[in-house]
C-alpha positions in Angstrom: 2.7 -20.4 -8.0 1.9 -21.5 -4.6 -1.9 -21.4 -4.1 -3.4 -20.4 -0.4 -7.0 -21.0 0.2 -6.3 -19.4 3.4 -6.7 -15.4 2.6 -4.7 -14.1 5.9 -1.8 -16.9 4.1 -2.2 -15.4 1.0 -2.3 -12.0 2.2 1.0 -13.2 4.5 2.9 -14.3 1.6 1.7 -11.7 -0.6 3.7 -9.3 2.2 6.5 -11.3 2.7 7.4 -11.4 -1.1 7.5 -7.7 -1.4 9.2 -7.2 1.9 12.2 -9.3 0.6 12.5 -8.8 -3.1 12.5 -4.6 -2.9 14.8 -3.1 -1.2 13.9 0.8 0.0 15.9 3.6 -1.8 14.9 7.1 -1.8 13.8 8.5 -5.3 16.3 11.1 -5.4 18.6 8.5 -4.9 17.6 6.0 -7.6 16.1 8.2 -10.0 17.6 11.8 -9.3 14.1 13.1 -8.5 12.6 13.7 -5.6 9.4 11.8 -6.4 9.3 9.3 -9.3 6.3 6.5 -9.4 6.9 3.0 -10.3 4.5 1.0 -12.0 3.3 -2.5 -9.9 4.0 -4.5 -13.4 7.4 -2.4 -13.3 8.8 -3.2 -10.6 7.5 -6.5 -10.7 9.5 -6.8 -13.8 12.7 -5.8 -12.5 11.9 -8.8 -9.8 11.9 -11.3 -12.0 15.0 -10.6 -14.2 17.0 -9.4 -11.4 15.4 -11.1 -8.1 15.3 -7.8 -6.4 14.3 -4.5 -7.1 14.5 -1.2 -5.6 11.8 1.5 -4.7 10.3 3.8 -2.0 7.5 4.0 0.3 5.0 4.7 -2.7 6.3 1.6 -4.7 5.9 -0.8 -2.2 2.3 0.3 -1.0 1.4 0.4 -5.0 2.5 -2.8 -5.4 1.5 -4.7 -2.3 -2.0 -2.5 -3.7 -2.3 -4.2 -7.2 -0.8 -7.7 -5.7 -3.8 -7.9 -3.0 -5.8 -7.4 -5.7 -4.7 -9.1 -8.3 -5.1 -11.8 -5.4 -9.0 -11.4 -5.0 -7.9 -8.9 -1.3 -9.0 -5.9 -0.9 -6.5 -3.6 -0.4 -6.0 0.2 -0.2 -3.5 2.8 -0.3 -2.8 4.8 2.8 -1.5 8.7 2.7 0.7 10.0 5.9 2.5 12.8 6.1 5.5 12.5 4.1 5.0 8.2 3.7 2.6 6.2 2.5 1.4 1.9 2.8 -1.2 -0.4 1.6 -3.8 -1.3 3.8 -5.2 -4.8 3.8 -8.6 -5.7 4.2 -8.5 -8.4 7.0 -11.0 -8.1 9.5 -10.3 -11.2 11.3 -6.7 -10.5 11.0 -5.1 -11.6 14.8 -1.8 -9.9 14.9 -2.6 -6.8 13.8 -1.6 -4.2 16.7 -4.7 -2.1 15.1 -7.5 -2.4 13.4 -8.3 0.9 10.7 -11.9 1.8 9.8 -12.2 3.1 6.4 -15.6 4.7 5.7 -17.0 3.4 8.5 -16.2 0.0 7.7 -13.6 -1.8 10.4 -11.4 -4.9 9.5 -8.5 -3.1 7.8 -4.8 -3.4 8.8 -1.9 -1.6 7.6 0.9 -3.1 5.2 4.1 -1.4 5.2 7.1 -3.8 3.7 9.7 -1.0 3.5 11.2 -2.5 6.6 12.3 -6.3 7.1 11.1 -5.7 11.0 8.0 -4.3 10.0 4.9 -7.4 10.5 1.9 -7.3 8.7 -0.7 -5.3 10.8 1.7 -3.0 12.7 0.7 0.6 12.7 3.6 2.6 13.6 2.8 5.2 16.5 3.8 8.2 14.3 0.8 7.9 12.4 -1.7 7.7 15.8 -3.4 10.8 15.9 -2.3 12.4 12.4 -4.8 13.0 9.2 -4.5 10.2 6.7 -6.3 9.5 3.6 -7.4 6.1 1.7 -7.9 4.8 -1.8 -9.3 1.5 -2.2 -7.2 -0.1 -5.1 -9.5 -2.0 -8.0 -9.0 -3.8 -10.9 -11.9 -1.4 -12.5 -10.3 -0.4 -16.2 -8.4 2.9 -16.3 -10.7 5.7 -17.5 -10.2 9.8 -17.6 -12.5 11.0 -15.1 -12.3 13.9 -12.5 -11.0 11.7 -9.2 -12.8 11.2 -6.5 -12.1 12.1 -3.1 -10.4 10.3 -0.8 -11.9 7.9 1.9 -12.0 8.4 5.5 -9.5 6.4 7.4 -10.5 6.1 11.7 -8.2 3.3 14.4 -10.8 1.1 15.5 -9.2 -0.9 18.1 -5.5 -0.9 19.0 -4.0 -3.2 21.8 -4.1 -1.1 25.5 -6.5 1.6 24.4 -8.2 3.4 21.4 -7.0 6.5 19.1 -9.0 8.2 16.6 -7.5 9.0 13.2 -9.0 11.8 11.4 -9.1 11.8 7.5 -8.5 14.2 5.2 -8.9 15.1 1.0 -5.4 14.3 -1.0 -6.3 14.2 -5.0 -3.0 13.6 -5.7 -3.0 10.1 -5.0 -6.1 9.6 -6.8 -4.6 11.6 -9.8 -1.6 9.2 -9.2 -3.6 6.0 -9.4 -5.8 6.9 -12.0 -2.9 8.2 -14.4 -0.1 6.2 -13.5 -0.7 3.3 -15.6 -1.2 5.5 -18.9 2.2 6.6 -18.6 5.2 4.0 -19.9 8.6 3.8 -19.6 11.4 1.7 -21.3 14.0 0.4 -18.5 16.9 1.4 -19.6 19.8 -0.9 -18.2 
């Protein structure tokens, strides 16, 4: 594979890879269920085999988060009402329309690859002023334990003015991230 010494180039390449190889499809259309989570490794296996895969916003967010962490870049999953996206820690990213703060640490940018026109660092306006929760993705082994609470997320700088996002607890994402790797499914052709 291509090696990117520059963290920004690496982050952009990962974002473009996911954006260009995963096609948005709702869980109900693809699996017949309102919610159906795919593991990042399952989604990548389909991309490797078919050249592309299908997924919804949670699948994009989980895949981006896992790939960023695998590439040595800090990442988090952010949950908004009826939506999920990834955050990536790029405190000097010049193309972000907003920088977010997670647990008081500024420099996180929004990574939503669900639309072909969504650039890395672009935060949709409908999530400004909305309560959000974030969970930092780590490379630690998964263990069964009591889920921790979600981190707080706040917008700290935006072009043309500032806005504040208050956080709330969302234990569901923690449960999802901790227990998804324990559930194995076989792909049916």
